[in-house]
C-alpha positions as CSV (number, residue, x, y, z in Angstrom):
1,X,286.1,265.4,112.7
2,X,288.6,264.8,115.6
3,X,291.3,267.5,116.1
4,X,294.8,266.3,117.0
5,X,297.3,269.0,118.0
6,X,300.3,266.7,118.2
7,X,303.9,267.4,117.3
8,X,306.2,264.5,118.0
9,X,309.9,264.7,119.0
10,X,311.6,263.7,115.7
11,X,311.0,264.4,112.0
12,X,310.7,260.7,111.3
13,X,308.0,260.2,113.9
14,X,306.0,263.2,112.6
15,X,306.1,261.9,109.0
16,X,305.1,258.3,110.0
17,X,302.4,259.4,112.4
18,X,300.4,260.8,109.4
19,X,300.6,257.3,107.8
20,X,299.5,255.7,111.0
21,X,296.3,257.8,111.2
22,X,295.4,256.8,107.6
23,X,296.2,253.1,108.3
24,X,294.0,253.0,111.4
25,X,291.2,254.8,109.6
26,X,291.3,252.2,106.8
27,X,291.6,249.3,109.3
28,X,289.2,250.4,112.0
29,X,287.1,253.1,110.5
30,X,288.1,255.3,113.5
31,X,286.9,258.5,111.7
32,X,288.1,261.7,110.2
33,X,291.0,263.6,111.7
34,X,292.6,267.0,111.4
35,X,296.1,267.1,112.8
36,X,298.5,270.0,113.3
37,X,302.2,269.7,113.8
38,X,305.5,271.6,113.5
39,X,309.1,270.5,113.6
40,X,311.6,272.1,115.8
41,X,314.5,271.2,113.4
42,X,315.0,271.5,109.7
43,X,314.7,268.4,107.6
44,X,314.1,267.5,103.9
45,X,311.2,265.4,102.8
46,X,311.2,263.7,99.4
47,X,307.9,262.8,97.6
48,X,307.2,259.2,96.9
49,X,309.1,259.1,93.6
50,X,311.4,262.1,94.1
51,X,315.2,261.6,93.4
52,X,317.6,262.6,96.2
53,X,320.5,263.5,93.9
54,X,318.4,265.8,91.7
55,X,316.4,267.6,94.4
56,X,318.9,268.2,97.2
57,X,322.2,270.1,97.6
58,X,323.8,267.1,99.2
59,X,327.0,268.8,100.3
60,X,325.0,271.4,102.3
61,X,322.8,268.8,103.8
62,X,325.8,266.7,104.9
63,X,327.6,269.7,106.3
64,X,324.7,270.7,108.5
65,X,323.5,267.1,109.3
66,X,320.0,267.8,108.0
67,X,317.9,264.6,108.1
68,X,316.4,263.5,104.7
69,X,313.3,261.4,104.7
70,X,310.8,260.1,102.1
71,X,307.1,260.3,102.6
72,X,304.5,257.9,101.2
73,X,302.6,260.6,99.3
74,X,303.3,262.2,95.9
75,X,304.4,265.7,95.3
76,X,307.8,267.3,95.2
77,X,310.7,267.6,97.7
78,X,310.2,270.2,100.5
79,X,312.1,271.6,103.4
80,X,310.4,271.5,106.8
81,X,311.3,273.2,110.1
82,X,310.4,275.9,112.6
83,X,307.9,278.4,111.2
84,X,306.2,275.9,108.9
85,X,302.8,274.7,110.2
86,X,301.7,271.3,108.9
87,X,298.1,270.3,108.7
88,X,297.1,266.7,108.0
89,X,293.6,265.5,107.1
90,X,292.3,262.0,107.1
91,X,289.0,262.2,105.2
92,X,286.3,259.6,104.3
93,X,285.5,259.0,100.7
94,X,282.1,257.7,101.7
95,X,281.2,260.9,103.5
96,X,282.7,263.2,100.9
97,X,282.1,262.1,97.3
98,X,284.0,265.1,96.1
99,X,287.2,263.3,97.2
100,X,286.8,260.6,94.5
101,X,288.4,262.7,91.8
102,X,292.0,263.9,92.6
103,X,291.7,267.3,91.1
104,X,288.3,268.0,92.6
105,X,289.6,266.9,96.0
106,X,292.4,269.4,95.9
107,X,290.0,272.2,94.9
108,X,287.6,271.3,97.8
109,X,290.2,270.9,100.5
110,X,292.3,273.9,99.5
111,X,289.1,276.0,99.1
112,X,288.4,275.4,102.8
113,X,292.0,276.4,103.7
114,X,291.7,279.6,101.5
115,X,288.4,280.5,103.2
116,X,290.0,280.2,106.6
117,X,292.9,282.5,105.4
118,X,290.5,285.0,104.1
119,X,288.8,285.3,107.5
120,X,292.1,286.4,109.0
121,X,292.9,288.9,106.2
122,X,295.1,286.8,104.0
123,X,294.1,287.1,100.3
124,X,295.1,283.7,98.8
125,X,294.2,281.6,95.8
126,X,294.3,278.0,94.6
127,X,297.0,277.3,92.0
128,X,296.8,273.8,90.4
129,X,297.6,271.2,91.0
130,X,298.2,271.5,94.7
131,X,299.4,275.0,95.8
132,X,298.1,278.0,97.6
133,X,299.6,281.4,96.6
134,X,299.2,285.0,97.8
135,X,297.0,287.0,95.4
136,X,299.5,289.8,95.6
137,X,302.7,288.7,93.9
138,X,301.6,285.1,93.2
139,X,304.0,283.8,95.9
140,X,303.5,280.3,97.2
141,X,302.6,279.9,100.9
142,X,301.3,276.3,100.9
143,X,302.2,273.0,99.2
144,X,300.1,269.9,99.5
145,X,300.2,266.2,98.7
146,X,298.0,263.1,99.1
147,X,298.1,259.4,99.8
148,X,294.9,257.7,98.8
149,X,293.5,254.6,100.5
150,X,290.5,252.5,99.6
151,X,288.1,254.2,102.0
152,X,290.0,257.2,103.2
153,X,292.6,259.7,101.9
154,X,295.5,261.4,103.7
155,X,295.9,265.0,102.6
156,X,298.8,266.9,104.1
157,X,299.9,270.4,103.5
158,X,302.1,273.2,104.8
159,X,301.6,276.9,105.7
160,X,304.6,279.1,106.0
161,X,304.2,281.8,108.6
162,X,307.7,282.4,110.1
163,X,310.0,280.2,108.1
164,X,313.7,280.9,107.2
165,X,313.2,281.1,103.5
166,X,316.9,281.3,102.7
167,X,317.2,277.7,103.9
168,X,315.2,276.5,101.0
169,X,317.8,277.8,98.5
170,X,320.6,276.4,100.7
171,X,319.3,272.8,100.8
172,X,317.0,272.3,97.7
173,X,317.8,272.6,94.0
174,X,315.5,274.1,91.5
175,X,312.7,271.5,90.9
176,X,312.4,269.9,87.4
177,X,308.6,270.1,87.3
178,X,307.3,273.5,88.2
179,X,303.8,275.0,88.0
180,X,303.1,277.5,85.3
181,X,302.5,280.4,87.7
182,X,306.0,280.1,89.1
183,X,307.3,281.6,85.8
184,X,310.8,280.2,86.5
185,X,311.3,282.2,89.6
186,X,314.0,281.2,92.1
187,X,313.0,279.9,95.6
188,X,313.7,283.3,97.2
189,X,311.4,285.0,94.7
190,X,308.7,282.4,94.6
191,X,308.0,281.4,98.3
192,X,306.6,283.6,101.1
193,X,305.5,283.7,104.7
194,X,302.2,284.9,105.8
195,X,302.2,287.3,108.8
196,X,299.9,285.3,111.0
197,X,300.6,283.4,114.3
198,X,300.4,279.6,114.3
199,X,297.6,279.4,116.8
200,X,295.5,281.8,114.7
201,X,296.0,279.5,111.7
202,X,295.1,276.4,113.7
203,X,291.9,278.0,115.1
204,X,290.6,279.1,111.7
205,X,291.5,275.9,110.0
206,X,289.8,273.9,112.7
207,X,286.7,276.0,112.2
208,X,286.7,275.7,108.4
209,X,286.8,271.9,108.6
210,X,284.5,271.7,111.6
211,X,287.0,269.8,113.7
212,X,286.2,269.4,117.4
213,X,288.8,269.7,120.1
214,X,290.4,266.3,120.7
215,X,293.7,264.8,121.6
216,X,297.0,266.4,122.6
217,X,298.9,263.0,122.7
218,X,298.8,259.8,120.7
219,X,296.7,256.8,121.8
220,X,298.2,253.5,122.8
221,X,297.0,251.9,119.6
222,X,298.6,254.7,117.6
223,X,301.8,254.4,119.6
224,X,302.1,250.6,118.8
225,X,301.5,251.2,115.1
226,X,304.0,254.1,115.1
227,X,306.7,251.9,116.7
228,X,306.2,249.2,114.2
229,X,306.4,251.8,111.3
230,X,309.8,253.0,112.6
231,X,311.3,249.7,111.7
232,X,310.3,249.8,108.1
233,X,313.1,250.4,105.4
234,X,313.3,253.1,102.8
235,X,312.1,256.1,104.9
236,X,315.4,257.6,106.1
237,X,317.7,258.5,103.2
238,X,321.4,257.6,103.5
239,X,323.3,260.7,102.5
240,X,326.7,259.5,103.7
């Protein structure tokens, strides 16, 4: 598995680059990838079928000029920004039969993430369908989503390590569909940071997925595909 430690300049480029990695794997069979990235600015990302007016405090987003984007995968609306490490996996269905079933794929992938966290002293557990929470207090530290291709899947997730949690309440409403373990808690009572440096998280996750050291910048083929993707409609939300 190739390791790509690549954060691009804008939120839009970072979201689209994940899609490019999946598309090139499907088209060229270029292999499995683990990518790490982090945004230097806050932005909102809606899931594939999420609704802007229901999930976002529009007045606050407009006031602070926070970008709002839509990703191609499922899952709920999230806030991204400094202190939120993203990991993206492009994985082969042929090499990993456990990926064929959606629920089993989450269990296997997040099991590897949890094993990496345990090595650095973070006691965490899988919470269906796609969360990781601290054992102590049942507070969410990681959300995950997938886009599934014919031969590969794109799995992307977050790990909060130094995130301004107050921003979540400021920009996002209470979601309609909530996991049972949330027990109706507000954002501020439900989400938590883990006291670990980003590089430590990267090193342990790379080891857990057996990713070898690879690229620090995108290839020319990826650059071409990314530029083409930037012209597609429906990704940036018009919030007035």
